[in-house]
mmCIF entry with sequence, helices, sheets and N, C-alpha, C, O atoms, coordinates in Angstrom:
data_MODEL
# 
_entry.id   MODEL 
# 
_entity.id                         1 
_entity.type                       polymer 
_entity.pdbx_number_of_molecules   1 
# 
_entity_poly.entity_id                      1 
_entity_poly.type                           'polypeptide(L)' 
_entity_poly.nstd_linkage                   no 
_entity_poly.nstd_monomer                   no 
_entity_poly.pdbx_seq_one_letter_code       
;(UNK)(UNK)(UNK)(UNK)(UNK)(UNK)(UNK)(UNK)(UNK)(UNK)(UNK)(UNK)(UNK)(UNK)(UNK)(UNK)
(UNK)(UNK)(UNK)(UNK)(UNK)(UNK)(UNK)(UNK)(UNK)(UNK)(UNK)(UNK)(UNK)(UNK)(UNK)(UNK)
(UNK)(UNK)(UNK)(UNK)(UNK)(UNK)(UNK)(UNK)(UNK)(UNK)(UNK)(UNK)(UNK)(UNK)(UNK)(UNK)
;
_entity_poly.pdbx_seq_one_letter_code_can   XXXXXXXXXXXXXXXXXXXXXXXXXXXXXXXXXXXXXXXXXXXXXXXX 
_entity_poly.pdbx_strand_id                 A 
# 
loop_
_entity_poly_seq.entity_id 
_entity_poly_seq.num 
_entity_poly_seq.mon_id 
_entity_poly_seq.hetero 
1 1  UNK n 
1 2  UNK n 
1 3  UNK n 
1 4  UNK n 
1 5  UNK n 
1 6  UNK n 
1 7  UNK n 
1 8  UNK n 
1 9  UNK n 
1 10 UNK n 
1 11 UNK n 
1 12 UNK n 
1 13 UNK n 
1 14 UNK n 
1 15 UNK n 
1 16 UNK n 
1 17 UNK n 
1 18 UNK n 
1 19 UNK n 
1 20 UNK n 
1 21 UNK n 
1 22 UNK n 
1 23 UNK n 
1 24 UNK n 
1 25 UNK n 
1 26 UNK n 
1 27 UNK n 
1 28 UNK n 
1 29 UNK n 
1 30 UNK n 
1 31 UNK n 
1 32 UNK n 
1 33 UNK n 
1 34 UNK n 
1 35 UNK n 
1 36 UNK n 
1 37 UNK n 
1 38 UNK n 
1 39 UNK n 
1 40 UNK n 
1 41 UNK n 
1 42 UNK n 
1 43 UNK n 
1 44 UNK n 
1 45 UNK n 
1 46 UNK n 
1 47 UNK n 
1 48 UNK n 
# 
_struct_asym.id          A 
_struct_asym.entity_id   1 
# 
loop_
_struct_conf.conf_type_id 
_struct_conf.id 
_struct_conf.pdbx_PDB_helix_id 
_struct_conf.beg_label_comp_id 
_struct_conf.beg_label_asym_id 
_struct_conf.beg_label_seq_id 
_struct_conf.pdbx_beg_PDB_ins_code 
_struct_conf.end_label_comp_id 
_struct_conf.end_label_asym_id 
_struct_conf.end_label_seq_id 
_struct_conf.pdbx_end_PDB_ins_code 
_struct_conf.beg_auth_comp_id 
_struct_conf.beg_auth_asym_id 
_struct_conf.beg_auth_seq_id 
_struct_conf.end_auth_comp_id 
_struct_conf.end_auth_asym_id 
_struct_conf.end_auth_seq_id 
_struct_conf.pdbx_PDB_helix_class 
_struct_conf.details 
_struct_conf.pdbx_PDB_helix_length 
HELX_P HELX_P1 AA1 UNK A 20 ? UNK A 22 ? UNK A 20 UNK A 22 5 ? 3 
HELX_P HELX_P2 AA2 UNK A 30 ? UNK A 38 ? UNK A 30 UNK A 38 1 ? 9 
# 
_struct_conf_type.id          HELX_P 
_struct_conf_type.criteria    ? 
_struct_conf_type.reference   ? 
# 
loop_
_struct_sheet.id 
_struct_sheet.type 
_struct_sheet.number_strands 
_struct_sheet.details 
AA1 ? 2 ? 
AA2 ? 2 ? 
# 
loop_
_struct_sheet_order.sheet_id 
_struct_sheet_order.range_id_1 
_struct_sheet_order.range_id_2 
_struct_sheet_order.offset 
_struct_sheet_order.sense 
AA1 1 2 ? parallel      
AA2 1 2 ? anti-parallel 
# 
loop_
_struct_sheet_range.sheet_id 
_struct_sheet_range.id 
_struct_sheet_range.beg_label_comp_id 
_struct_sheet_range.beg_label_asym_id 
_struct_sheet_range.beg_label_seq_id 
_struct_sheet_range.pdbx_beg_PDB_ins_code 
_struct_sheet_range.end_label_comp_id 
_struct_sheet_range.end_label_asym_id 
_struct_sheet_range.end_label_seq_id 
_struct_sheet_range.pdbx_end_PDB_ins_code 
_struct_sheet_range.beg_auth_comp_id 
_struct_sheet_range.beg_auth_asym_id 
_struct_sheet_range.beg_auth_seq_id 
_struct_sheet_range.end_auth_comp_id 
_struct_sheet_range.end_auth_asym_id 
_struct_sheet_range.end_auth_seq_id 
AA1 1 UNK A 5  ? UNK A 7  ? UNK A 5  UNK A 7  
AA1 2 UNK A 45 ? UNK A 47 ? UNK A 45 UNK A 47 
AA2 1 UNK A 24 ? UNK A 25 ? UNK A 24 UNK A 25 
AA2 2 UNK A 28 ? UNK A 29 ? UNK A 28 UNK A 29 
# 
loop_
_atom_site.group_PDB 
_atom_site.id 
_atom_site.type_symbol 
_atom_site.label_atom_id 
_atom_site.label_alt_id 
_atom_site.label_comp_id 
_atom_site.label_asym_id 
_atom_site.label_entity_id 
_atom_site.label_seq_id 
_atom_site.pdbx_PDB_ins_code 
_atom_site.Cartn_x 
_atom_site.Cartn_y 
_atom_site.Cartn_z 
_atom_site.occupancy 
_atom_site.B_iso_or_equiv 
_atom_site.pdbx_formal_charge 
_atom_site.auth_seq_id 
_atom_site.auth_comp_id 
_atom_site.auth_asym_id 
_atom_site.auth_atom_id 
_atom_site.pdbx_PDB_model_num 
ATOM 1   N N  . UNK A 1 1  ? -0.920 -10.750 -80.293  1.00 0.00 ? 1  UNK A N  1 
ATOM 2   C CA . UNK A 1 1  ? -0.669 -10.664 -81.730  1.00 0.00 ? 1  UNK A CA 1 
ATOM 3   C C  . UNK A 1 1  ? 0.212  -11.831 -82.166  1.00 0.00 ? 1  UNK A C  1 
ATOM 4   O O  . UNK A 1 1  ? 1.196  -12.161 -81.504  1.00 0.00 ? 1  UNK A O  1 
ATOM 5   N N  . UNK A 1 2  ? -0.146 -12.437 -83.265  1.00 0.00 ? 2  UNK A N  1 
ATOM 6   C CA . UNK A 1 2  ? 0.598  -13.576 -83.811  1.00 0.00 ? 2  UNK A CA 1 
ATOM 7   C C  . UNK A 1 2  ? 1.745  -13.063 -84.676  1.00 0.00 ? 2  UNK A C  1 
ATOM 8   O O  . UNK A 1 2  ? 1.596  -12.072 -85.391  1.00 0.00 ? 2  UNK A O  1 
ATOM 9   N N  . UNK A 1 3  ? 2.889  -13.742 -84.606  1.00 0.00 ? 3  UNK A N  1 
ATOM 10  C CA . UNK A 1 3  ? 4.003  -13.402 -85.473  1.00 0.00 ? 3  UNK A CA 1 
ATOM 11  C C  . UNK A 1 3  ? 3.627  -13.672 -86.925  1.00 0.00 ? 3  UNK A C  1 
ATOM 12  O O  . UNK A 1 3  ? 3.062  -14.715 -87.252  1.00 0.00 ? 3  UNK A O  1 
ATOM 13  N N  . UNK A 1 4  ? 3.945  -12.731 -87.774  1.00 0.00 ? 4  UNK A N  1 
ATOM 14  C CA . UNK A 1 4  ? 3.660  -12.882 -89.187  1.00 0.00 ? 4  UNK A CA 1 
ATOM 15  C C  . UNK A 1 4  ? 4.965  -13.036 -89.954  1.00 0.00 ? 4  UNK A C  1 
ATOM 16  O O  . UNK A 1 4  ? 5.895  -12.252 -89.768  1.00 0.00 ? 4  UNK A O  1 
ATOM 17  N N  . UNK A 1 5  ? 5.034  -14.038 -90.810  1.00 0.00 ? 5  UNK A N  1 
ATOM 18  C CA . UNK A 1 5  ? 6.219  -14.272 -91.642  1.00 0.00 ? 5  UNK A CA 1 
ATOM 19  C C  . UNK A 1 5  ? 5.785  -14.248 -93.101  1.00 0.00 ? 5  UNK A C  1 
ATOM 20  O O  . UNK A 1 5  ? 4.737  -14.780 -93.465  1.00 0.00 ? 5  UNK A O  1 
ATOM 21  N N  . UNK A 1 6  ? 6.613  -13.622 -93.924  1.00 0.00 ? 6  UNK A N  1 
ATOM 22  C CA . UNK A 1 6  ? 6.369  -13.616 -95.369  1.00 0.00 ? 6  UNK A CA 1 
ATOM 23  C C  . UNK A 1 6  ? 7.442  -14.526 -95.975  1.00 0.00 ? 6  UNK A C  1 
ATOM 24  O O  . UNK A 1 6  ? 8.636  -14.344 -95.740  1.00 0.00 ? 6  UNK A O  1 
ATOM 25  N N  . UNK A 1 7  ? 6.993  -15.497 -96.749  1.00 0.00 ? 7  UNK A N  1 
ATOM 26  C CA . UNK A 1 7  ? 7.898  -16.492 -97.338  1.00 0.00 ? 7  UNK A CA 1 
ATOM 27  C C  . UNK A 1 7  ? 7.774  -16.440 -98.851  1.00 0.00 ? 7  UNK A C  1 
ATOM 28  O O  . UNK A 1 7  ? 6.669  -16.476 -99.391  1.00 0.00 ? 7  UNK A O  1 
ATOM 29  N N  . UNK A 1 8  ? 8.931  -16.354 -99.548  1.00 0.00 ? 8  UNK A N  1 
ATOM 30  C CA . UNK A 1 8  ? 8.905  -16.446 -100.999 1.00 0.00 ? 8  UNK A CA 1 
ATOM 31  C C  . UNK A 1 8  ? 9.795  -17.613 -101.428 1.00 0.00 ? 8  UNK A C  1 
ATOM 32  O O  . UNK A 1 8  ? 10.786 -17.935 -100.773 1.00 0.00 ? 8  UNK A O  1 
ATOM 33  N N  . UNK A 1 9  ? 9.425  -18.219 -102.514 1.00 0.00 ? 9  UNK A N  1 
ATOM 34  C CA . UNK A 1 9  ? 10.197 -19.299 -103.073 1.00 0.00 ? 9  UNK A CA 1 
ATOM 35  C C  . UNK A 1 9  ? 11.000 -18.751 -104.235 1.00 0.00 ? 9  UNK A C  1 
ATOM 36  O O  . UNK A 1 9  ? 10.453 -18.045 -105.082 1.00 0.00 ? 9  UNK A O  1 
ATOM 37  N N  . UNK A 1 10 ? 12.266 -19.057 -104.293 1.00 0.00 ? 10 UNK A N  1 
ATOM 38  C CA . UNK A 1 10 ? 13.123 -18.555 -105.371 1.00 0.00 ? 10 UNK A CA 1 
ATOM 39  C C  . UNK A 1 10 ? 13.886 -19.753 -105.948 1.00 0.00 ? 10 UNK A C  1 
ATOM 40  O O  . UNK A 1 10 ? 14.768 -20.320 -105.303 1.00 0.00 ? 10 UNK A O  1 
ATOM 41  N N  . UNK A 1 11 ? 13.524 -20.117 -107.171 1.00 0.00 ? 11 UNK A N  1 
ATOM 42  C CA . UNK A 1 11 ? 14.201 -21.241 -107.833 1.00 0.00 ? 11 UNK A CA 1 
ATOM 43  C C  . UNK A 1 11 ? 15.019 -20.717 -108.998 1.00 0.00 ? 11 UNK A C  1 
ATOM 44  O O  . UNK A 1 11 ? 14.567 -19.857 -109.756 1.00 0.00 ? 11 UNK A O  1 
ATOM 45  N N  . UNK A 1 12 ? 16.212 -21.238 -109.131 1.00 0.00 ? 12 UNK A N  1 
ATOM 46  C CA . UNK A 1 12 ? 17.097 -20.838 -110.226 1.00 0.00 ? 12 UNK A CA 1 
ATOM 47  C C  . UNK A 1 12 ? 17.004 -21.823 -111.383 1.00 0.00 ? 12 UNK A C  1 
ATOM 48  O O  . UNK A 1 12 ? 17.269 -21.452 -112.526 1.00 0.00 ? 12 UNK A O  1 
ATOM 49  N N  . UNK A 1 13 ? 16.637 -23.051 -111.112 1.00 0.00 ? 13 UNK A N  1 
ATOM 50  C CA . UNK A 1 13 ? 16.684 -24.124 -112.113 1.00 0.00 ? 13 UNK A CA 1 
ATOM 51  C C  . UNK A 1 13 ? 15.338 -24.369 -112.802 1.00 0.00 ? 13 UNK A C  1 
ATOM 52  O O  . UNK A 1 13 ? 14.919 -25.519 -112.931 1.00 0.00 ? 13 UNK A O  1 
ATOM 53  N N  . UNK A 1 14 ? 14.675 -23.344 -113.233 1.00 0.00 ? 14 UNK A N  1 
ATOM 54  C CA . UNK A 1 14 ? 13.416 -23.488 -113.967 1.00 0.00 ? 14 UNK A CA 1 
ATOM 55  C C  . UNK A 1 14 ? 13.686 -24.105 -115.339 1.00 0.00 ? 14 UNK A C  1 
ATOM 56  O O  . UNK A 1 14 ? 14.707 -23.807 -115.958 1.00 0.00 ? 14 UNK A O  1 
ATOM 57  N N  . UNK A 1 15 ? 12.796 -24.949 -115.812 1.00 0.00 ? 15 UNK A N  1 
ATOM 58  C CA . UNK A 1 15 ? 13.002 -25.544 -117.135 1.00 0.00 ? 15 UNK A CA 1 
ATOM 59  C C  . UNK A 1 15 ? 12.521 -24.630 -118.243 1.00 0.00 ? 15 UNK A C  1 
ATOM 60  O O  . UNK A 1 15 ? 13.072 -24.675 -119.343 1.00 0.00 ? 15 UNK A O  1 
ATOM 61  N N  . UNK A 1 16 ? 11.514 -23.799 -117.998 1.00 0.00 ? 16 UNK A N  1 
ATOM 62  C CA . UNK A 1 16 ? 10.997 -22.904 -119.037 1.00 0.00 ? 16 UNK A CA 1 
ATOM 63  C C  . UNK A 1 16 ? 11.845 -21.651 -119.207 1.00 0.00 ? 16 UNK A C  1 
ATOM 64  O O  . UNK A 1 16 ? 12.015 -21.175 -120.330 1.00 0.00 ? 16 UNK A O  1 
ATOM 65  N N  . UNK A 1 17 ? 12.386 -21.102 -118.103 1.00 0.00 ? 17 UNK A N  1 
ATOM 66  C CA . UNK A 1 17 ? 13.218 -19.912 -118.151 1.00 0.00 ? 17 UNK A CA 1 
ATOM 67  C C  . UNK A 1 17 ? 14.296 -20.017 -117.060 1.00 0.00 ? 17 UNK A C  1 
ATOM 68  O O  . UNK A 1 17 ? 14.140 -19.450 -115.978 1.00 0.00 ? 17 UNK A O  1 
ATOM 69  N N  . UNK A 1 18 ? 15.381 -20.738 -117.343 1.00 0.00 ? 18 UNK A N  1 
ATOM 70  C CA . UNK A 1 18 ? 16.422 -20.938 -116.332 1.00 0.00 ? 18 UNK A CA 1 
ATOM 71  C C  . UNK A 1 18 ? 16.986 -19.594 -115.850 1.00 0.00 ? 18 UNK A C  1 
ATOM 72  O O  . UNK A 1 18 ? 17.222 -18.687 -116.649 1.00 0.00 ? 18 UNK A O  1 
ATOM 73  N N  . UNK A 1 19 ? 17.194 -19.484 -114.555 1.00 0.00 ? 19 UNK A N  1 
ATOM 74  C CA . UNK A 1 19 ? 17.751 -18.268 -113.956 1.00 0.00 ? 19 UNK A CA 1 
ATOM 75  C C  . UNK A 1 19 ? 16.811 -17.090 -113.938 1.00 0.00 ? 19 UNK A C  1 
ATOM 76  O O  . UNK A 1 19 ? 17.258 -15.948 -113.826 1.00 0.00 ? 19 UNK A O  1 
ATOM 77  N N  . UNK A 1 20 ? 15.507 -17.339 -114.046 1.00 0.00 ? 20 UNK A N  1 
ATOM 78  C CA . UNK A 1 20 ? 14.522 -16.251 -114.120 1.00 0.00 ? 20 UNK A CA 1 
ATOM 79  C C  . UNK A 1 20 ? 14.653 -15.257 -112.985 1.00 0.00 ? 20 UNK A C  1 
ATOM 80  O O  . UNK A 1 20 ? 14.533 -14.053 -113.213 1.00 0.00 ? 20 UNK A O  1 
ATOM 81  N N  . UNK A 1 21 ? 14.891 -15.713 -111.788 1.00 0.00 ? 21 UNK A N  1 
ATOM 82  C CA . UNK A 1 21 ? 14.964 -14.826 -110.628 1.00 0.00 ? 21 UNK A CA 1 
ATOM 83  C C  . UNK A 1 21 ? 16.134 -13.841 -110.737 1.00 0.00 ? 21 UNK A C  1 
ATOM 84  O O  . UNK A 1 21 ? 16.121 -12.793 -110.092 1.00 0.00 ? 21 UNK A O  1 
ATOM 85  N N  . UNK A 1 22 ? 17.133 -14.170 -111.539 1.00 0.00 ? 22 UNK A N  1 
ATOM 86  C CA . UNK A 1 22 ? 18.296 -13.288 -111.689 1.00 0.00 ? 22 UNK A CA 1 
ATOM 87  C C  . UNK A 1 22 ? 18.290 -12.481 -112.963 1.00 0.00 ? 22 UNK A C  1 
ATOM 88  O O  . UNK A 1 22 ? 19.253 -11.765 -113.241 1.00 0.00 ? 22 UNK A O  1 
ATOM 89  N N  . UNK A 1 23 ? 17.228 -12.576 -113.748 1.00 0.00 ? 23 UNK A N  1 
ATOM 90  C CA . UNK A 1 23 ? 17.117 -11.800 -114.988 1.00 0.00 ? 23 UNK A CA 1 
ATOM 91  C C  . UNK A 1 23 ? 16.868 -10.331 -114.666 1.00 0.00 ? 23 UNK A C  1 
ATOM 92  O O  . UNK A 1 23 ? 16.166 -10.000 -113.711 1.00 0.00 ? 23 UNK A O  1 
ATOM 93  N N  . UNK A 1 24 ? 17.457 -9.458  -115.481 1.00 0.00 ? 24 UNK A N  1 
ATOM 94  C CA . UNK A 1 24 ? 17.250 -8.035  -115.319 1.00 0.00 ? 24 UNK A CA 1 
ATOM 95  C C  . UNK A 1 24 ? 15.863 -7.625  -115.792 1.00 0.00 ? 24 UNK A C  1 
ATOM 96  O O  . UNK A 1 24 ? 15.398 -8.053  -116.848 1.00 0.00 ? 24 UNK A O  1 
ATOM 97  N N  . UNK A 1 25 ? 15.222 -6.801  -115.001 1.00 0.00 ? 25 UNK A N  1 
ATOM 98  C CA . UNK A 1 25 ? 13.883 -6.304  -115.344 1.00 0.00 ? 25 UNK A CA 1 
ATOM 99  C C  . UNK A 1 25 ? 13.836 -4.838  -114.895 1.00 0.00 ? 25 UNK A C  1 
ATOM 100 O O  . UNK A 1 25 ? 13.551 -4.545  -113.734 1.00 0.00 ? 25 UNK A O  1 
ATOM 101 N N  . UNK A 1 26 ? 14.115 -3.938  -115.814 1.00 0.00 ? 26 UNK A N  1 
ATOM 102 C CA . UNK A 1 26 ? 14.077 -2.521  -115.481 1.00 0.00 ? 26 UNK A CA 1 
ATOM 103 C C  . UNK A 1 26 ? 15.171 -2.073  -114.522 1.00 0.00 ? 26 UNK A C  1 
ATOM 104 O O  . UNK A 1 26 ? 14.938 -1.191  -113.695 1.00 0.00 ? 26 UNK A O  1 
ATOM 105 N N  . UNK A 1 27 ? 16.347 -2.656  -114.615 1.00 0.00 ? 27 UNK A N  1 
ATOM 106 C CA . UNK A 1 27 ? 17.473 -2.234  -113.776 1.00 0.00 ? 27 UNK A CA 1 
ATOM 107 C C  . UNK A 1 27 ? 17.642 -3.012  -112.472 1.00 0.00 ? 27 UNK A C  1 
ATOM 108 O O  . UNK A 1 27 ? 18.631 -2.826  -111.764 1.00 0.00 ? 27 UNK A O  1 
ATOM 109 N N  . UNK A 1 28 ? 16.687 -3.877  -112.153 1.00 0.00 ? 28 UNK A N  1 
ATOM 110 C CA . UNK A 1 28 ? 16.786 -4.745  -110.980 1.00 0.00 ? 28 UNK A CA 1 
ATOM 111 C C  . UNK A 1 28 ? 16.512 -6.164  -111.430 1.00 0.00 ? 28 UNK A C  1 
ATOM 112 O O  . UNK A 1 28 ? 15.895 -6.391  -112.470 1.00 0.00 ? 28 UNK A O  1 
ATOM 113 N N  . UNK A 1 29 ? 16.973 -7.110  -110.644 1.00 0.00 ? 29 UNK A N  1 
ATOM 114 C CA . UNK A 1 29 ? 16.634 -8.496  -110.949 1.00 0.00 ? 29 UNK A CA 1 
ATOM 115 C C  . UNK A 1 29 ? 15.200 -8.752  -110.509 1.00 0.00 ? 29 UNK A C  1 
ATOM 116 O O  . UNK A 1 29 ? 14.656 -8.016  -109.686 1.00 0.00 ? 29 UNK A O  1 
ATOM 117 N N  . UNK A 1 30 ? 14.601 -9.778  -111.049 1.00 0.00 ? 30 UNK A N  1 
ATOM 118 C CA . UNK A 1 30 ? 13.255 -10.167 -110.644 1.00 0.00 ? 30 UNK A CA 1 
ATOM 119 C C  . UNK A 1 30 ? 13.229 -10.411 -109.127 1.00 0.00 ? 30 UNK A C  1 
ATOM 120 O O  . UNK A 1 30 ? 12.283 -10.024 -108.442 1.00 0.00 ? 30 UNK A O  1 
ATOM 121 N N  . UNK A 1 31 ? 14.271 -11.051 -108.625 1.00 0.00 ? 31 UNK A N  1 
ATOM 122 C CA . UNK A 1 31 ? 14.360 -11.313 -107.192 1.00 0.00 ? 31 UNK A CA 1 
ATOM 123 C C  . UNK A 1 31 ? 14.340 -10.021 -106.381 1.00 0.00 ? 31 UNK A C  1 
ATOM 124 O O  . UNK A 1 31 ? 13.669 -9.951  -105.350 1.00 0.00 ? 31 UNK A O  1 
ATOM 125 N N  . UNK A 1 32 ? 15.073 -8.986  -106.836 1.00 0.00 ? 32 UNK A N  1 
ATOM 126 C CA . UNK A 1 32 ? 15.073 -7.698  -106.126 1.00 0.00 ? 32 UNK A CA 1 
ATOM 127 C C  . UNK A 1 32 ? 13.694 -7.049  -106.129 1.00 0.00 ? 32 UNK A C  1 
ATOM 128 O O  . UNK A 1 32 ? 13.284 -6.465  -105.126 1.00 0.00 ? 32 UNK A O  1 
ATOM 129 N N  . UNK A 1 33 ? 12.973 -7.145  -107.249 1.00 0.00 ? 33 UNK A N  1 
ATOM 130 C CA . UNK A 1 33 ? 11.603 -6.598  -107.298 1.00 0.00 ? 33 UNK A CA 1 
ATOM 131 C C  . UNK A 1 33 ? 10.703 -7.294  -106.281 1.00 0.00 ? 33 UNK A C  1 
ATOM 132 O O  . UNK A 1 33 ? 9.919  -6.657  -105.578 1.00 0.00 ? 33 UNK A O  1 
ATOM 133 N N  . UNK A 1 34 ? 10.837 -8.625  -106.221 1.00 0.00 ? 34 UNK A N  1 
ATOM 134 C CA . UNK A 1 34 ? 9.996  -9.390  -105.292 1.00 0.00 ? 34 UNK A CA 1 
ATOM 135 C C  . UNK A 1 34 ? 10.356 -9.035  -103.844 1.00 0.00 ? 34 UNK A C  1 
ATOM 136 O O  . UNK A 1 34 ? 9.462  -8.880  -103.012 1.00 0.00 ? 34 UNK A O  1 
ATOM 137 N N  . UNK A 1 35 ? 11.635 -8.905  -103.535 1.00 0.00 ? 35 UNK A N  1 
ATOM 138 C CA . UNK A 1 35 ? 12.068 -8.555  -102.194 1.00 0.00 ? 35 UNK A CA 1 
ATOM 139 C C  . UNK A 1 35 ? 11.531 -7.162  -101.817 1.00 0.00 ? 35 UNK A C  1 
ATOM 140 O O  . UNK A 1 35 ? 11.081 -6.959  -100.689 1.00 0.00 ? 35 UNK A O  1 
ATOM 141 N N  . UNK A 1 36 ? 11.579 -6.218  -102.742 1.00 0.00 ? 36 UNK A N  1 
ATOM 142 C CA . UNK A 1 36 ? 11.059 -4.872  -102.488 1.00 0.00 ? 36 UNK A CA 1 
ATOM 143 C C  . UNK A 1 36 ? 9.571  -4.923  -102.172 1.00 0.00 ? 36 UNK A C  1 
ATOM 144 O O  . UNK A 1 36 ? 9.110  -4.278  -101.230 1.00 0.00 ? 36 UNK A O  1 
ATOM 145 N N  . UNK A 1 37 ? 8.827  -5.679  -102.948 1.00 0.00 ? 37 UNK A N  1 
ATOM 146 C CA . UNK A 1 37 ? 7.373  -5.818  -102.713 1.00 0.00 ? 37 UNK A CA 1 
ATOM 147 C C  . UNK A 1 37 ? 7.098  -6.529  -101.401 1.00 0.00 ? 37 UNK A C  1 
ATOM 148 O O  . UNK A 1 37 ? 6.162  -6.176  -100.684 1.00 0.00 ? 37 UNK A O  1 
ATOM 149 N N  . UNK A 1 38 ? 7.906  -7.528  -101.085 1.00 0.00 ? 38 UNK A N  1 
ATOM 150 C CA . UNK A 1 38 ? 7.714  -8.281  -99.861  1.00 0.00 ? 38 UNK A CA 1 
ATOM 151 C C  . UNK A 1 38 ? 7.897  -7.394  -98.647  1.00 0.00 ? 38 UNK A C  1 
ATOM 152 O O  . UNK A 1 38 ? 7.192  -7.569  -97.653  1.00 0.00 ? 38 UNK A O  1 
ATOM 153 N N  . UNK A 1 39 ? 8.824  -6.445  -98.695  1.00 0.00 ? 39 UNK A N  1 
ATOM 154 C CA . UNK A 1 39 ? 9.092  -5.570  -97.558  1.00 0.00 ? 39 UNK A CA 1 
ATOM 155 C C  . UNK A 1 39 ? 7.951  -4.570  -97.310  1.00 0.00 ? 39 UNK A C  1 
ATOM 156 O O  . UNK A 1 39 ? 7.930  -3.909  -96.271  1.00 0.00 ? 39 UNK A O  1 
ATOM 157 N N  . UNK A 1 40 ? 7.013  -4.453  -98.244  1.00 0.00 ? 40 UNK A N  1 
ATOM 158 C CA . UNK A 1 40 ? 5.870  -3.572  -98.043  1.00 0.00 ? 40 UNK A CA 1 
ATOM 159 C C  . UNK A 1 40 ? 4.833  -4.189  -97.110  1.00 0.00 ? 40 UNK A C  1 
ATOM 160 O O  . UNK A 1 40 ? 3.936  -3.493  -96.636  1.00 0.00 ? 40 UNK A O  1 
ATOM 161 N N  . UNK A 1 41 ? 4.948  -5.484  -96.845  1.00 0.00 ? 41 UNK A N  1 
ATOM 162 C CA . UNK A 1 41 ? 4.050  -6.177  -95.927  1.00 0.00 ? 41 UNK A CA 1 
ATOM 163 C C  . UNK A 1 41 ? 4.672  -6.122  -94.536  1.00 0.00 ? 41 UNK A C  1 
ATOM 164 O O  . UNK A 1 41 ? 5.781  -6.618  -94.336  1.00 0.00 ? 41 UNK A O  1 
ATOM 165 N N  . UNK A 1 42 ? 3.975  -5.526  -93.576  1.00 0.00 ? 42 UNK A N  1 
ATOM 166 C CA . UNK A 1 42 ? 4.538  -5.459  -92.229  1.00 0.00 ? 42 UNK A CA 1 
ATOM 167 C C  . UNK A 1 42 ? 4.548  -6.837  -91.584  1.00 0.00 ? 42 UNK A C  1 
ATOM 168 O O  . UNK A 1 42 ? 3.502  -7.395  -91.253  1.00 0.00 ? 42 UNK A O  1 
ATOM 169 N N  . UNK A 1 43 ? 5.743  -7.369  -91.415  1.00 0.00 ? 43 UNK A N  1 
ATOM 170 C CA . UNK A 1 43 ? 5.873  -8.724  -90.842  1.00 0.00 ? 43 UNK A CA 1 
ATOM 171 C C  . UNK A 1 43 ? 7.085  -8.751  -89.916  1.00 0.00 ? 43 UNK A C  1 
ATOM 172 O O  . UNK A 1 43 ? 7.956  -7.885  -89.981  1.00 0.00 ? 43 UNK A O  1 
ATOM 173 N N  . UNK A 1 44 ? 7.119  -9.751  -89.065  1.00 0.00 ? 44 UNK A N  1 
ATOM 174 C CA . UNK A 1 44 ? 8.248  -9.918  -88.157  1.00 0.00 ? 44 UNK A CA 1 
ATOM 175 C C  . UNK A 1 44 ? 9.412  -10.661 -88.817  1.00 0.00 ? 44 UNK A C  1 
ATOM 176 O O  . UNK A 1 44 ? 10.571 -10.472 -88.448  1.00 0.00 ? 44 UNK A O  1 
ATOM 177 N N  . UNK A 1 45 ? 9.086  -11.513 -89.805  1.00 0.00 ? 45 UNK A N  1 
ATOM 178 C CA . UNK A 1 45 ? 10.115 -12.317 -90.482  1.00 0.00 ? 45 UNK A CA 1 
ATOM 179 C C  . UNK A 1 45 ? 9.885  -12.313 -91.984  1.00 0.00 ? 45 UNK A C  1 
ATOM 180 O O  . UNK A 1 45 ? 8.751  -12.344 -92.461  1.00 0.00 ? 45 UNK A O  1 
ATOM 181 N N  . UNK A 1 46 ? 11.006 -12.273 -92.722  1.00 0.00 ? 46 UNK A N  1 
ATOM 182 C CA . UNK A 1 46 ? 10.979 -12.360 -94.172  1.00 0.00 ? 46 UNK A CA 1 
ATOM 183 C C  . UNK A 1 46 ? 11.913 -13.519 -94.532  1.00 0.00 ? 46 UNK A C  1 
ATOM 184 O O  . UNK A 1 46 ? 13.101 -13.496 -94.208  1.00 0.00 ? 46 UNK A O  1 
ATOM 185 N N  . UNK A 1 47 ? 11.367 -14.516 -95.196  1.00 0.00 ? 47 UNK A N  1 
ATOM 186 C CA . UNK A 1 47 ? 12.103 -15.754 -95.452  1.00 0.00 ? 47 UNK A CA 1 
ATOM 187 C C  . UNK A 1 47 ? 12.128 -16.024 -96.965  1.00 0.00 ? 47 UNK A C  1 
ATOM 188 O O  . UNK A 1 47 ? 11.108 -15.972 -97.652  1.00 0.00 ? 47 UNK A O  1 
ATOM 189 N N  . UNK A 1 48 ? 13.358 -16.317 -97.450  1.00 0.00 ? 48 UNK A N  1 
ATOM 190 C CA . UNK A 1 48 ? 13.514 -16.690 -98.871  1.00 0.00 ? 48 UNK A CA 1 
ATOM 191 C C  . UNK A 1 48 ? 13.854 -18.154 -98.909  1.00 0.00 ? 48 UNK A C  1 
ATOM 192 O O  . UNK A 1 48 ? 14.038 -18.717 -99.988  1.00 0.00 ? 48 UNK A O  1 
# 
């Protein structure tokens, strides 16, 4: 079995919506929602 890694890119310095990853969306930040979804994928490594 090959090791599976899930990688997400998180940028804070967006020109269209600065700090988007840290904006509140329903009580969690966008980054927290993405991390929660990422953990649903069975992988050996999770990389931000």
